[in-house]
N, C-alpha and C positions, 0 to 999 in steps of 0.2 A: 146242714152244718157238719153232720158226721162224715158225708161224702167228701167234703173239702179236707177234714182232718185225716181221713184215710189216704187221700191223694198227698198230702204233705208228708205223712209218714212214708209213702212209697218213695217220694223224692229224697227224703232224709236217709232211707235206707240205701239209695243209689249214691249219695254223697259219701255215707260211711263206707261203702265198698270202694269208692275212688281213693278215700284217704287211707283206709286201714289195710287193704290188700295190696300185696306185692306182685302178685301173678298178673300178667298183661291180660290173659283171657277173662280173668275175674273182673279186672277193671273194664274191659269191654262189655261185659255183661251188666255192670253197674251203670255204665253210660246208657245201656239199652233200657234199664229200669227207669232211669231219670226221664229219657225220652218218653216213655209210655206214660209216666206221671204227668208230664206237661200236655200230652195229648188228652188224657183223661180230663185234666182241669179245663182246657179250652172247650171240650165237648159238653162237659158238665155246666160250665157257664154259658155257652151259647145255647144249650137246651132250655135254660131257665128263662129266656127272654120270652118265648111265646108258647102257644099250646097246640097250634095246627101246622101241618106240613104246607108249604106255599101252594101246592098243587091241588090240595084237598079242601082247603078253607073256603068258606062262603064269605059273603060282604060283611065287614066288620069284625072278623076273626083276627086274634092276635097270632101272627105268623112267627115260627121259628126262623131265626136268621140262618141262611144256609152258608154264609161266607165263613164262619169259624170252622165249620165242618169240611169245607172245601179246603182251607188252609192246613187242616190237620191231616187230610190224605197226603198232601205234599210233604208235611213234617214226617209222617210215617215212612215215605219213599226215601226221604233224605236220611233218616235214622237207620234204615236198613242198609243203605249204601255206606254210611260212615261205620257201622258194625262190620260190614263185609270187609271193607278197606282195613280197619283195625286188626281183624283177625288175620288178613293176609300179611299184613306187616309183622304181627306176632309170629306167624308161621316162618317168615322169612328170617326174623331174629333168631327163632329157635334153631333153624337149620344152620345158621351161621355160628352161633355162640353155644347151643345146647342147652339153654335155659330160658326160662320166662320170667325169673325173678329180676325185678326192676333194678335192685341194688347190685345183684351179680352182673347185670348187663352193663351198668356204670363202670363197675370195677374192671370188666373184660375189655370194654371198648376204650378205656382210659379216660373218661370224662368225669372223674371224681373230684 
C-alpha cells in the first residue's frame, strides 16, 4: 500500500511540475518523472502477481508475469526518446528566441 502511495506522490509531483513551472526544461523533467512513476507502478503491480521467475520455478509455482516488464522496457525507451526530442526542441527555441519561459515564448512568437 505504501509503495502505491509513493508512486502516486511521484506522479503528482510530475503533474505539479507541468502545471506550475514555466521553464521548458523543467517541464521536460516533470514529464520524465511522470513516466518513471508509471513504469514503477506497472512493475510493482506486475511483480505482485506471482513469486517465481518463469525460468526458475518448478511445477505448481506461481509465476511472475513477464509481459508488464517487457512493456515497461518499451515505455522506458519511448520516454527517453520523448525527453530527448523535447530537450532538442527547447534548445532550438532558446536559440531562436533567447528564452525558455513559456509565457515569454508565446509573447515573442505572437501566439497570445
